[in-house]
All heavy atoms as a GROMACS GRO file, in nm:
protein
  544
    1MET      N    1  -3.397  -1.805  -4.671
    1MET     CA    2  -3.271  -1.797  -4.598
    1MET      C    3  -3.158  -1.786  -4.700
    1MET      O    4  -3.147  -1.870  -4.790
    1MET     CB    5  -3.256  -1.924  -4.513
    1MET     CG    6  -3.136  -1.923  -4.426
    1MET     SD    7  -3.148  -2.060  -4.310
    1MET     CE    8  -2.985  -2.060  -4.250
    2PRO      N    9  -3.070  -1.686  -4.687
    2PRO     CA   10  -2.965  -1.667  -4.787
    2PRO      C   11  -2.855  -1.773  -4.774
    2PRO      O   12  -2.829  -1.825  -4.664
    2PRO     CB   13  -2.911  -1.528  -4.755
    2PRO     CG   14  -2.947  -1.504  -4.614
    2PRO     CD   15  -3.073  -1.579  -4.588
    3GLN      N   16  -2.794  -1.803  -4.884
    3GLN     CA   17  -2.684  -1.900  -4.887
    3GLN      C   18  -2.554  -1.831  -4.847
    3GLN      O   19  -2.534  -1.712  -4.873
    3GLN     CB   20  -2.670  -1.959  -5.028
    3GLN     CG   21  -2.788  -2.045  -5.068
    3GLN     CD   22  -2.795  -2.172  -4.986
    3GLN    OE1   23  -2.692  -2.230  -4.953
    3GLN    NE2   24  -2.914  -2.214  -4.949
    4LEU      N   25  -2.465  -1.909  -4.785
    4LEU     CA   26  -2.335  -1.856  -4.743
    4LEU      C   27  -2.242  -1.857  -4.863
    4LEU      O   28  -2.222  -1.960  -4.927
    4LEU     CB   29  -2.279  -1.942  -4.630
    4LEU     CG   30  -2.146  -1.899  -4.570
    4LEU    CD1   31  -2.162  -1.760  -4.507
    4LEU    CD2   32  -2.100  -1.998  -4.466
    5ASP      N   33  -2.185  -1.742  -4.894
    5ASP     CA   34  -2.095  -1.730  -5.008
    5ASP      C   35  -1.954  -1.772  -4.965
    5ASP      O   36  -1.890  -1.706  -4.884
    5ASP     CB   37  -2.094  -1.585  -5.058
    5ASP     CG   38  -2.009  -1.571  -5.183
    5ASP    OD1   39  -1.984  -1.674  -5.249
    5ASP    OD2   40  -1.968  -1.458  -5.212
    6THR      N   41  -1.909  -1.885  -5.018
    6THR     CA   42  -1.777  -1.938  -4.981
    6THR      C   43  -1.675  -1.920  -5.091
    6THR      O   44  -1.569  -1.980  -5.088
    6THR     CB   45  -1.788  -2.088  -4.946
    6THR    OG1   46  -1.839  -2.157  -5.060
    6THR    CG2   47  -1.878  -2.109  -4.827
    7SER      N   48  -1.703  -1.838  -5.189
    7SER     CA   49  -1.613  -1.824  -5.303
    7SER      C   50  -1.484  -1.751  -5.265
    7SER      O   51  -1.382  -1.769  -5.331
    7SER     CB   52  -1.682  -1.751  -5.418
    7SER     OG   53  -1.720  -1.622  -5.376
    8THR      N   54  -1.486  -1.670  -5.163
    8THR     CA   55  -1.365  -1.595  -5.125
    8THR      C   56  -1.287  -1.661  -5.012
    8THR      O   57  -1.185  -1.607  -4.969
    8THR     CB   58  -1.403  -1.453  -5.082
    8THR    OG1   59  -1.493  -1.461  -4.971
    8THR    CG2   60  -1.470  -1.378  -5.196
    9TRP      N   61  -1.333  -1.776  -4.963
    9TRP     CA   62  -1.264  -1.840  -4.851
    9TRP      C   63  -1.122  -1.883  -4.887
    9TRP      O   64  -1.030  -1.870  -4.807
    9TRP     CB   65  -1.344  -1.959  -4.801
    9TRP     CG   66  -1.463  -1.921  -4.719
    9TRP    CD1   67  -1.518  -1.798  -4.706
    9TRP    CD2   68  -1.540  -2.008  -4.637
    9TRP    NE1   69  -1.626  -1.802  -4.622
    9TRP    CE2   70  -1.643  -1.931  -4.578
    9TRP    CE3   71  -1.536  -2.143  -4.608
    9TRP    CZ2   72  -1.737  -1.984  -4.492
    9TRP    CZ3   73  -1.629  -2.196  -4.523
    9TRP    CH2   74  -1.729  -2.117  -4.465
   10LEU      N   75  -1.104  -1.937  -5.007
   10LEU     CA   76  -0.971  -1.985  -5.046
   10LEU      C   77  -0.873  -1.868  -5.049
   10LEU      O   78  -0.761  -1.879  -4.998
   10LEU     CB   79  -0.977  -2.053  -5.183
   10LEU     CG   80  -0.844  -2.107  -5.235
   10LEU    CD1   81  -0.793  -2.216  -5.143
   10LEU    CD2   82  -0.858  -2.158  -5.376
   11THR      N   83  -0.913  -1.757  -5.106
   11THR     CA   84  -0.826  -1.640  -5.111
   11THR      C   85  -0.795  -1.588  -4.971
   11THR      O   86  -0.680  -1.553  -4.940
   11THR     CB   87  -0.893  -1.528  -5.193
   11THR    OG1   88  -0.931  -1.581  -5.319
   11THR    CG2   89  -0.801  -1.411  -5.211
   12THR      N   90  -0.893  -1.588  -4.884
   12THR     CA   91  -0.873  -1.540  -4.747
   12THR      C   92  -0.777  -1.630  -4.670
   12THR      O   93  -0.686  -1.583  -4.601
   12THR     CB   94  -1.008  -1.533  -4.673
   12THR    OG1   95  -1.097  -1.452  -4.749
   12THR    CG2   96  -0.991  -1.476  -4.534
   13ILE      N   97  -0.796  -1.761  -4.683
   13ILE     CA   98  -0.711  -1.855  -4.610
   13ILE      C   99  -0.568  -1.852  -4.663
   13ILE      O  100  -0.471  -1.851  -4.585
   13ILE     CB  101  -0.772  -1.997  -4.618
   13ILE    CG1  102  -0.902  -2.001  -4.539
   13ILE    CG2  103  -0.674  -2.102  -4.567
   13ILE    CD1  104  -0.981  -2.128  -4.556
   14LEU      N  105  -0.552  -1.847  -4.794
   14LEU     CA  106  -0.417  -1.843  -4.849
   14LEU      C  107  -0.345  -1.713  -4.813
   14LEU      O  108  -0.226  -1.715  -4.782
   14LEU     CB  109  -0.422  -1.861  -5.002
   14LEU     CG  110  -0.460  -2.000  -5.050
   14LEU    CD1  111  -0.466  -2.004  -5.201
   14LEU    CD2  112  -0.363  -2.104  -4.998
   15SER      N  113  -0.416  -1.602  -4.815
   15SER     CA  114  -0.351  -1.477  -4.777
   15SER      C  115  -0.318  -1.474  -4.628
   15SER      O  116  -0.217  -1.416  -4.587
   15SER     CB  117  -0.440  -1.358  -4.814
   15SER     OG  118  -0.560  -1.364  -4.741
   16MET      N  119  -0.398  -1.541  -4.545
   16MET     CA  120  -0.368  -1.550  -4.403
   16MET      C  121  -0.240  -1.631  -4.380
   16MET      O  122  -0.153  -1.591  -4.303
   16MET     CB  123  -0.484  -1.617  -4.328
   16MET     CG  124  -0.459  -1.636  -4.181
   16MET     SD  125  -0.573  -1.748  -4.101
   16MET     CE  126  -0.532  -1.900  -4.184
   17PHE      N  127  -0.227  -1.746  -4.450
   17PHE     CA  128  -0.106  -1.826  -4.436
   17PHE      C  129   0.016  -1.751  -4.486
   17PHE      O  130   0.124  -1.757  -4.426
   17PHE     CB  131  -0.120  -1.959  -4.511
   17PHE     CG  132  -0.197  -2.062  -4.435
   17PHE    CD1  133  -0.306  -2.125  -4.493
   17PHE    CD2  134  -0.163  -2.097  -4.306
   17PHE    CE1  135  -0.378  -2.220  -4.423
   17PHE    CE2  136  -0.235  -2.192  -4.235
   17PHE     CZ  137  -0.343  -2.253  -4.294
   18LEU      N  138   0.003  -1.677  -4.594
   18LEU     CA  139   0.114  -1.600  -4.646
   18LEU      C  140   0.155  -1.490  -4.548
   18LEU      O  141   0.274  -1.469  -4.522
   18LEU     CB  142   0.076  -1.538  -4.781
   18LEU     CG  143   0.185  -1.456  -4.848
   18LEU    CD1  144   0.303  -1.545  -4.883
   18LEU    CD2  145   0.130  -1.388  -4.971
   19ALA      N  146   0.058  -1.423  -4.489
   19ALA     CA  147   0.089  -1.319  -4.391
   19ALA      C  148   0.156  -1.377  -4.266
   19ALA      O  149   0.250  -1.319  -4.212
   19ALA     CB  150  -0.039  -1.244  -4.354
   20LEU      N  151   0.107  -1.492  -4.220
   20LEU     CA  152   0.170  -1.556  -4.103
   20LEU      C  153   0.312  -1.601  -4.134
   20LEU      O  154   0.402  -1.586  -4.051
   20LEU     CB  155   0.086  -1.676  -4.059
   20LEU     CG  156  -0.040  -1.643  -3.980
   20LEU    CD1  157  -0.122  -1.769  -3.958
   20LEU    CD2  158  -0.005  -1.579  -3.848
   21PHE      N  159   0.333  -1.656  -4.253
   21PHE     CA  160   0.466  -1.700  -4.292
   21PHE      C  161   0.563  -1.582  -4.296
   21PHE      O  162   0.674  -1.589  -4.242
   21PHE     CB  163   0.460  -1.770  -4.428
   21PHE     CG  164   0.593  -1.814  -4.478
   21PHE    CD1  165   0.655  -1.925  -4.424
   21PHE    CD2  166   0.657  -1.744  -4.579
   21PHE    CE1  167   0.778  -1.966  -4.470
   21PHE    CE2  168   0.780  -1.784  -4.626
   21PHE     CZ  169   0.841  -1.895  -4.571
   22ILE      N  170   0.521  -1.472  -4.357
   22ILE     CA  171   0.607  -1.354  -4.366
   22ILE      C  172   0.634  -1.297  -4.226
   22ILE      O  173   0.747  -1.259  -4.194
   22ILE     CB  174   0.544  -1.249  -4.458
   22ILE    CG1  175   0.546  -1.300  -4.602
   22ILE    CG2  176   0.616  -1.116  -4.448
   22ILE    CD1  177   0.468  -1.215  -4.698
   23THR      N  178   0.533  -1.295  -4.142
   23THR     CA  179   0.550  -1.243  -4.006
   23THR      C  180   0.652  -1.326  -3.927
   23THR      O  181   0.741  -1.271  -3.862
   23THR     CB  182   0.416  -1.241  -3.932
   23THR    OG1  183   0.322  -1.166  -4.009
   23THR    CG2  184   0.430  -1.181  -3.794
   24PHE      N  185   0.639  -1.458  -3.934
   24PHE     CA  186   0.732  -1.543  -3.860
   24PHE      C  187   0.872  -1.534  -3.917
   24PHE      O  188   0.971  -1.539  -3.844
   24PHE     CB  189   0.684  -1.688  -3.857
   24PHE     CG  190   0.578  -1.712  -3.754
   24PHE    CD1  191   0.450  -1.749  -3.792
   24PHE    CD2  192   0.604  -1.697  -3.620
   24PHE    CE1  193   0.351  -1.771  -3.698
   24PHE    CE2  194   0.506  -1.718  -3.524
   24PHE     CZ  195   0.380  -1.755  -3.564
   25GLN      N  196   0.885  -1.523  -4.049
   25GLN     CA  197   1.017  -1.509  -4.108
   25GLN      C  198   1.084  -1.380  -4.063
   25GLN      O  199   1.204  -1.378  -4.035
   25GLN     CB  200   1.007  -1.512  -4.261
   25GLN     CG  201   0.970  -1.648  -4.316
   25GLN     CD  202   1.075  -1.752  -4.287
   25GLN    OE1  203   1.194  -1.727  -4.300
   25GLN    NE2  204   1.031  -1.869  -4.247
   26LEU      N  205   1.008  -1.273  -4.055
   26LEU     CA  206   1.065  -1.147  -4.009
   26LEU      C  207   1.104  -1.153  -3.862
   26LEU      O  208   1.207  -1.099  -3.821
   26LEU     CB  209   0.965  -1.034  -4.032
   26LEU     CG  210   0.945  -0.992  -4.178
   26LEU    CD1  211   0.834  -0.890  -4.188
   26LEU    CD2  212   1.075  -0.936  -4.234
   27LYS      N  213   1.023  -1.221  -3.779
   27LYS     CA  214   1.057  -1.233  -3.637
   27LYS      C  215   1.181  -1.319  -3.617
   27LYS      O  216   1.267  -1.288  -3.535
   27LYS     CB  217   0.939  -1.291  -3.560
   27LYS     CG  218   0.824  -1.194  -3.543
   27LYS     CD  219   0.711  -1.256  -3.466
   27LYS     CE  220   0.734  -1.255  -3.318
   27LYS     NZ  221   0.745  -1.124  -3.258
   28ILE      N  222   1.192  -1.427  -3.693
   28ILE     CA  223   1.307  -1.516  -3.678
   28ILE      C  224   1.434  -1.450  -3.730
   28ILE      O  225   1.542  -1.469  -3.675
   28ILE     CB  226   1.278  -1.650  -3.749
   28ILE    CG1  227   1.172  -1.727  -3.671
   28ILE    CG2  228   1.403  -1.734  -3.764
   28ILE    CD1  229   1.125  -1.853  -3.737
   29SER      N  230   1.422  -1.372  -3.836
   29SER     CA  231   1.542  -1.311  -3.895
   29SER      C  232   1.604  -1.205  -3.805
   29SER      O  233   1.720  -1.169  -3.825
   29SER     CB  234   1.508  -1.250  -4.031
   29SER     OG  235   1.423  -1.138  -4.013
   30LYS      N  236   1.534  -1.156  -3.706
   30LYS     CA  237   1.588  -1.054  -3.616
   30LYS      C  238   1.670  -1.114  -3.503
   30LYS      O  239   1.736  -1.041  -3.429
   30LYS     CB  240   1.474  -0.969  -3.558
   30LYS     CG  241   1.410  -0.883  -3.664
   30LYS     CD  242   1.299  -0.798  -3.605
   30LYS     CE  243   1.234  -0.714  -3.714
   30LYS     NZ  244   1.123  -0.634  -3.662
   31HIS      N  245   1.667  -1.245  -3.485
   31HIS     CA  246   1.742  -1.309  -3.379
   31HIS      C  247   1.885  -1.338  -3.424
   31HIS      O  248   1.909  -1.371  -3.539
   31HIS     CB  249   1.676  -1.441  -3.336
   31HIS     CG  250   1.548  -1.421  -3.263
   31HIS    ND1  251   1.542  -1.379  -3.132
   31HIS    CD2  252   1.420  -1.436  -3.302
   31HIS    CE1  253   1.417  -1.370  -3.093
   31HIS    NE2  254   1.340  -1.404  -3.195
   32ASN      N  255   1.977  -1.326  -3.331
   32ASN     CA  256   2.116  -1.360  -3.358
   32ASN      C  257   2.144  -1.498  -3.300
   32ASN      O  258   2.140  -1.518  -3.178
   32ASN     CB  259   2.210  -1.257  -3.295
   32ASN     CG  260   2.199  -1.123  -3.363
   32ASN    OD1  261   2.174  -1.117  -3.483
   32ASN    ND2  262   2.214  -1.016  -3.286
   33PHE      N  263   2.174  -1.594  -3.386
   33PHE     CA  264   2.204  -1.728  -3.342
   33PHE      C  265   2.355  -1.751  -3.348
   33PHE      O  266   2.423  -1.706  -3.441
   33PHE     CB  267   2.133  -1.831  -3.432
   33PHE     CG  268   1.984  -1.827  -3.421
   33PHE    CD1  269   1.907  -1.769  -3.521
   33PHE    CD2  270   1.920  -1.879  -3.310
   33PHE    CE1  271   1.769  -1.765  -3.511
   33PHE    CE2  272   1.783  -1.875  -3.299
   33PHE     CZ  273   1.708  -1.818  -3.400
   34HIS      N  274   2.407  -1.822  -3.250
   34HIS     CA  275   2.548  -1.854  -3.248
   34HIS      C  276   2.576  -1.964  -3.350
   34HIS      O  277   2.497  -2.057  -3.365
   34HIS     CB  278   2.592  -1.899  -3.109
   34HIS     CG  279   2.578  -1.792  -3.006
   34HIS    ND1  280   2.659  -1.681  -3.002
   34HIS    CD2  281   2.491  -1.778  -2.903
   34HIS    CE1  282   2.623  -1.605  -2.901
   34HIS    NE2  283   2.521  -1.661  -2.839
   35HIS      N  284   2.691  -1.953  -3.414
   35HIS     CA  285   2.725  -2.055  -3.513
   35HIS      C  286   2.762  -2.187  -3.445
   35HIS      O  287   2.724  -2.293  -3.492
   35HIS     CB  288   2.840  -2.007  -3.600
   35HIS     CG  289   2.802  -1.890  -3.685
   35HIS    ND1  290   2.714  -1.899  -3.789
   35HIS    CD2  291   2.840  -1.760  -3.680
   35HIS    CE1  292   2.698  -1.781  -3.845
   35HIS    NE2  293   2.773  -1.695  -3.781
   36ASN      N  294   2.838  -2.179  -3.339
   36ASN     CA  295   2.879  -2.299  -3.267
   36ASN      C  296   2.858  -2.274  -3.118
   36ASN      O  297   2.943  -2.214  -3.052
   36ASN     CB  298   3.026  -2.331  -3.296
   36ASN     CG  299   3.061  -2.470  -3.249
   36ASN    OD1  300   2.980  -2.538  -3.187
   36ASN    ND2  301   3.183  -2.513  -3.276
   37PRO      N  302   2.747  -2.320  -3.061
   37PRO     CA  303   2.721  -2.290  -2.921
   37PRO      C  304   2.818  -2.355  -2.824
   37PRO      O  305   2.832  -2.312  -2.711
   37PRO     CB  306   2.578  -2.341  -2.899
   37PRO     CG  307   2.552  -2.435  -3.009
   37PRO     CD  308   2.640  -2.395  -3.124
   38GLU      N  309   2.889  -2.460  -2.866
   38GLU     CA  310   2.983  -2.526  -2.775
   38GLU      C  311   3.102  -2.436  -2.743
   38GLU      O  312   3.161  -2.445  -2.637
   38GLU     CB  313   3.031  -2.657  -2.836
   38GLU     CG  314   2.920  -2.758  -2.855
   38GLU     CD  315   2.964  -2.878  -2.935
   38GLU    OE1  316   3.079  -2.880  -2.980
   38GLU    OE2  317   2.882  -2.968  -2.952
   39LEU      N  318   3.138  -2.349  -2.835
   39LEU     CA  319   3.252  -2.262  -2.811
   39LEU      C  320   3.216  -2.144  -2.722
   39LEU      O  321   3.303  -2.089  -2.654
   39LEU     CB  322   3.306  -2.210  -2.945
   39LEU     CG  323   3.362  -2.316  -3.038
   39LEU    CD1  324   3.404  -2.251  -3.169
   39LEU    CD2  325   3.481  -2.385  -2.974
   40THR      N  326   3.092  -2.104  -2.723
   40THR     CA  327   3.055  -1.985  -2.646
   40THR      C  328   3.018  -2.018  -2.502
   40THR      O  329   3.027  -1.931  -2.416
   40THR     CB  330   2.937  -1.914  -2.712
   40THR    OG1  331   2.827  -2.004  -2.721
   40THR    CG2  332   2.974  -1.864  -2.851
   41VAL      N  333   2.977  -2.140  -2.473
   41VAL     CA  334   2.934  -2.176  -2.338
   41VAL      C  335   3.040  -2.265  -2.276
   41VAL      O  336   3.052  -2.382  -2.307
   41VAL     CB  337   2.798  -2.250  -2.341
   41VAL    CG1  338   2.758  -2.290  -2.201
   41VAL    CG2  339   2.692  -2.164  -2.406
   42LYS      N  340   3.121  -2.205  -2.189
   42LYS     CA  341   3.222  -2.282  -2.116
   42LYS      C  342   3.208  -2.248  -1.969
   42LYS      O  343   3.247  -2.140  -1.925
   42LYS     CB  344   3.362  -2.250  -2.167
   42LYS     CG  345   3.389  -2.305  -2.304
   42LYS     CD  346   3.534  -2.295  -2.340
   42LYS     CE  347   3.555  -2.362  -2.475
   42LYS     NZ  348   3.695  -2.362  -2.514
   43MET      N  349   3.151  -2.339  -1.895
   43MET     CA  350   3.130  -2.317  -1.753
   43MET      C  351   3.252  -2.370  -1.678
   43MET      O  352   3.300  -2.480  -1.706
   43MET     CB  353   3.005  -2.391  -1.706
   43MET     CG  354   2.879  -2.346  -1.775
   43MET     SD  355   2.837  -2.176  -1.737
   43MET     CE  356   2.795  -2.192  -1.567
   44PRO      N  357   3.301  -2.294  -1.581
   44PRO     CA  358   3.413  -2.344  -1.501
   44PRO      C  359   3.366  -2.459  -1.412
   44PRO      O  360   3.253  -2.462  -1.365
   44PRO     CB  361   3.456  -2.223  -1.419
   44PRO     CG  362   3.335  -2.135  -1.416
   44PRO     CD  363   3.260  -2.160  -1.544
   45LYS      N  364   3.456  -2.553  -1.392
   45LYS     CA  365   3.424  -2.668  -1.308
   45LYS      C  366   3.426  -2.626  -1.162
   45LYS      O  367   3.524  -2.571  -1.113
   45LYS     CB  368   3.528  -2.778  -1.331
   45LYS     CG  369   3.513  -2.899  -1.245
   45LYS     CD  370   3.409  -2.992  -1.300
   45LYS     CE  371   3.413  -3.122  -1.225
   45LYS     NZ  372   3.302  -3.148  -1.143
   46GLN      N  373   3.314  -2.651  -1.093
   46GLN     CA  374   3.306  -2.615  -0.953
   46GLN      C  375   3.313  -2.742  -0.869
   46GLN      O  376   3.239  -2.837  -0.892
   46GLN     CB  377   3.175  -2.542  -0.924
   46GLN     CG  378   3.164  -2.408  -0.993
   46GLN     CD  379   3.032  -2.340  -0.963
   46GLN    OE1  380   2.943  -2.401  -0.906
   46GLN    NE2  381   3.019  -2.216  -1.003
   47ASN      N  382   3.403  -2.740  -0.773
   47ASN     CA  383   3.416  -2.854  -0.684
   47ASN      C  384   3.313  -2.842  -0.572
   47ASN      O  385   3.310  -2.743  -0.500
   47ASN     CB  386   3.556  -2.861  -0.625
   47ASN     CG  387   3.656  -2.897  -0.732
   47ASN    OD1  388   3.621  -2.966  -0.827
   47ASN    ND2  389   3.778  -2.851  -0.717
   48THR      N  390   3.234  -2.944  -0.558
   48THR     CA  391   3.135  -2.945  -0.451
   48THR      C  392   3.184  -3.039  -0.342
   48THR      O  393   3.260  -3.132  -0.367
   48THR     CB  394   2.999  -2.991  -0.505
   48THR    OG1  395   3.015  -3.116  -0.570
   48THR    CG2  396   2.944  -2.890  -0.604
   49PRO      N  397   3.141  -3.017  -0.218
   49PRO     CA  398   3.192  -3.099  -0.107
   49PRO      C  399   3.157  -3.247  -0.121
   49PRO      O  400   3.230  -3.333  -0.075
   49PRO     CB  401   3.125  -3.039   0.016
   49PRO     CG  402   3.057  -2.915  -0.025
   49PRO     CD  403   3.054  -2.911  -0.173
   50TRP      N  404   3.044  -3.278  -0.184
   50TRP     CA  405   3.004  -3.418  -0.189
   50TRP      C  406   3.072  -3.494  -0.302
   50TRP      O  407   3.060  -3.613  -0.311
   50TRP     CB  408   2.852  -3.429  -0.203
   50TRP     CG  409   2.795  -3.355  -0.320
   50TRP    CD1  410   2.787  -3.398  -0.446
   50TRP    CD2  411   2.738  -3.225  -0.317
   50TRP    NE1  412   2.731  -3.302  -0.526
   50TRP    CE2  413   2.698  -3.194  -0.449
   50TRP    CE3  414   2.717  -3.130  -0.218
   50TRP    CZ2  415   2.638  -3.074  -0.483
   50TRP    CZ3  416   2.657  -3.011  -0.252
   50TRP    CH2  417   2.619  -2.983  -0.382
   51GLU      N  418   3.146  -3.426  -0.388
   51GLU     CA  419   3.217  -3.498  -0.493
   51GLU      C  420   3.342  -3.568  -0.438
   51GLU      O  421   3.385  -3.669  -0.493
   51GLU     CB  422   3.257  -3.402  -0.606
   51GLU     CG  423   3.141  -3.360  -0.691
   51GLU     CD  424   3.182  -3.267  -0.803
   51GLU    OE1  425   3.299  -3.223  -0.805
   51GLU    OE2  426   3.097  -3.238  -0.887
   52THR      N  427   3.398  -3.514  -0.335
   52THR     CA  428   3.519  -3.574  -0.280
   52THR      C  429   3.490  -3.682  -0.176
   52THR      O  430   3.580  -3.755  -0.139
   52THR     CB  431   3.606  -3.465  -0.216
   52THR    OG1  432   3.528  -3.399  -0.116
   52THR    CG2  433   3.649  -3.363  -0.321
   53LYS      N  434   3.368  -3.693  -0.130
   53LYS     CA  435   3.335  -3.790  -0.027
   53LYS      C  436   3.261  -3.908  -0.088
   53LYS      O  437   3.194  -3.895  -0.190
   53LYS     CB  438   3.245  -3.727   0.080
   53LYS     CG  439   3.310  -3.615   0.157
   53LYS     CD  440   3.213  -3.558   0.256
   53LYS     CE  441   3.274  -3.440   0.330
   53LYS     NZ  442   3.179  -3.378   0.420
   54TRP      N  443   3.274  -4.022  -0.021
   54TRP     CA  444   3.199  -4.139  -0.063
   54TRP      C  445   3.063  -4.135   0.005
   54TRP      O  446   3.054  -4.124   0.127
   54TRP     CB  447   3.272  -4.267  -0.022
   54TRP     CG  448   3.198  -4.390  -0.060
   54TRP    CD1  449   3.201  -4.452  -0.180
   54TRP    CD2  450   3.108  -4.466   0.022
   54TRP    NE1  451   3.120  -4.562  -0.179
   54TRP    CE2  452   3.061  -4.572  -0.057
   54TRP    CE3  453   3.061  -4.454   0.153
   54TRP    CZ2  454   2.970  -4.666  -0.009
   54TRP    CZ3  455   2.971  -4.548   0.200
   54TRP    CH2  456   2.927  -4.652   0.119
   55THR      N  457   2.961  -4.138  -0.076
   55THR     CA  458   2.826  -4.135  -0.021
   55THR      C  459   2.746  -4.248  -0.080
   55THR      O  460   2.772  -4.294  -0.192
   55THR     CB  461   2.755  -4.002  -0.052
   55THR    OG1  462   2.752  -3.985  -0.193
   55THR    CG2  463   2.826  -3.886   0.013
   56LYS      N  464   2.649  -4.292  -0.006
   56LYS     CA  465   2.559  -4.397  -0.054
   56LYS      C  466   2.417  -4.353  -0.022
   56LYS      O  467   2.389  -4.307   0.088
   56LYS     CB  468   2.590  -4.530   0.013
   56LYS     CG  469   2.508  -4.643  -0.044
   56LYS     CD  470   2.550  -4.776   0.013
   56LYS     CE  471   2.469  -4.887  -0.050
   56LYS     NZ  472   2.508  -5.018   0.000
   57ILE      N  473   2.330  -4.368  -0.119
   57ILE     CA  474   2.191  -4.330  -0.101
   57ILE      C  475   2.111  -4.456  -0.072
   57ILE      O  476   2.117  -4.552  -0.148
   57ILE     CB  477   2.138  -4.260  -0.227
   57ILE    CG1  478   2.218  -4.134  -0.255
   57ILE    CG2  479   1.991  -4.227  -0.213
   57ILE    CD1  480   2.187  -4.070  -0.388
   58TYR      N  481   2.038  -4.455   0.038
   58TYR     CA  482   1.954  -4.567   0.075
   58TYR      C  483   1.810  -4.535   0.038
   58TYR      O  484   1.753  -4.439   0.089
   58TYR     CB  485   1.963  -4.595   0.226
   58TYR     CG  486   2.097  -4.650   0.266
   58TYR    CD1  487   2.193  -4.567   0.318
   58TYR    CD2  488   2.122  -4.786   0.255
   58TYR    CE1  489   2.316  -4.617   0.356
   58TYR    CE2  490   2.244  -4.837   0.292
   58TYR     CZ  491   2.341  -4.752   0.342
   58TYR     OH  492   2.461  -4.803   0.380
   59LEU      N  493   1.758  -4.615  -0.051
   59LEU     CA  494   1.618  -4.600  -0.086
   59LEU      C  495   1.531  -4.678   0.011
   59LEU      O  496   1.572  -4.782   0.059
   59LEU     CB  497   1.594  -4.649  -0.228
   59LEU     CG  498   1.668  -4.573  -0.339
   59LEU    CD1  499   1.645  -4.640  -0.473
   59LEU    CD2  500   1.620  -4.429  -0.343
   60PRO      N  501   1.413  -4.632   0.040
   60PRO     CA  502   1.326  -4.705   0.134
   60PRO      C  503   1.294  -4.846   0.086
   60PRO      O  504   1.281  -4.938   0.166
   60PRO     CB  505   1.200  -4.620   0.142
   60PRO     CG  506   1.239  -4.485   0.094
   60PRO     CD  507   1.353  -4.505   0.001
   61LEU      N  508   1.283  -4.867  -0.043
   61LEU     CA  509   1.250  -4.999  -0.092
   61LEU      C  510   1.368  -5.096  -0.090
   61LEU      O  511   1.351  -5.216  -0.102
   61LEU     CB  512   1.192  -4.989  -0.234
   61LEU     CG  513   1.060  -4.913  -0.245
   61LEU    CD1  514   1.018  -4.901  -0.390
   61LEU    CD2  515   0.951  -4.982  -0.166
   62SER      N  516   1.489  -5.044  -0.081
   62SER     CA  517   1.607  -5.130  -0.083
   62SER      C  518   1.649  -5.174   0.057
   62SER      O  519   1.742  -5.250   0.071
   62SER     CB  520   1.722  -5.061  -0.153
   62SER     OG  521   1.761  -4.949  -0.077
   63LEU      N  522   1.585  -5.125   0.162
   63LEU     CA  523   1.621  -5.162   0.298
   63LEU      C  524   1.570  -5.304   0.327
   63LEU      O  525   1.464  -5.345   0.280
   63LEU     CB  526   1.561  -5.064   0.397
   63LEU     CG  527   1.615  -4.922   0.391
   63LEU    CD1  528   1.537  -4.831   0.484
   63LEU    CD2  529   1.761  -4.921   0.429
   64PRO      N  530   1.643  -5.380   0.406
   64PRO     CA  531   1.595  -5.515   0.440
   64PRO      C  532   1.474  -5.506   0.533
   64PRO      O  533   1.458  -5.412   0.610
   64PRO     CB  534   1.714  -5.578   0.510
   64PRO     CG  535   1.799  -5.464   0.556
   64PRO     CD  536   1.773  -5.350   0.461
   65LEU      N  537   1.394  -5.609   0.526
   65LEU     CA  538   1.273  -5.613   0.610
   65LEU      C  539   1.304  -5.653   0.752
   65LEU      O  540   1.385  -5.725   0.787
   65LEU     CB  541   1.171  -5.709   0.550
   65LEU     CG  542   1.118  -5.664   0.415
   65LEU    CD1  543   1.026  -5.770   0.357
   65LEU    CD2  544   1.038  -5.536   0.432
   0.00000   0.00000   0.00000
C-alpha cells in the first residue's frame, strides 16, 4: 500500500490562505463606506396616533385573580 505524500500540504494550505486573503481584500476594497453614517441617515420624525394618547398595556399575568 503506497504512503500518502504530505510534503506539499503546507505549500498548498498557505497558498490557499493567501488566495482567500487577496480575494476578500479585493471584494472589500470595492465597497464604498460612509465616513460618518450619523450624518447621512436622518429620518424625519413621524407622529403616530398612539403617541399622543395615553395607553396602558394589560398583560395576562398582571390581571388580578
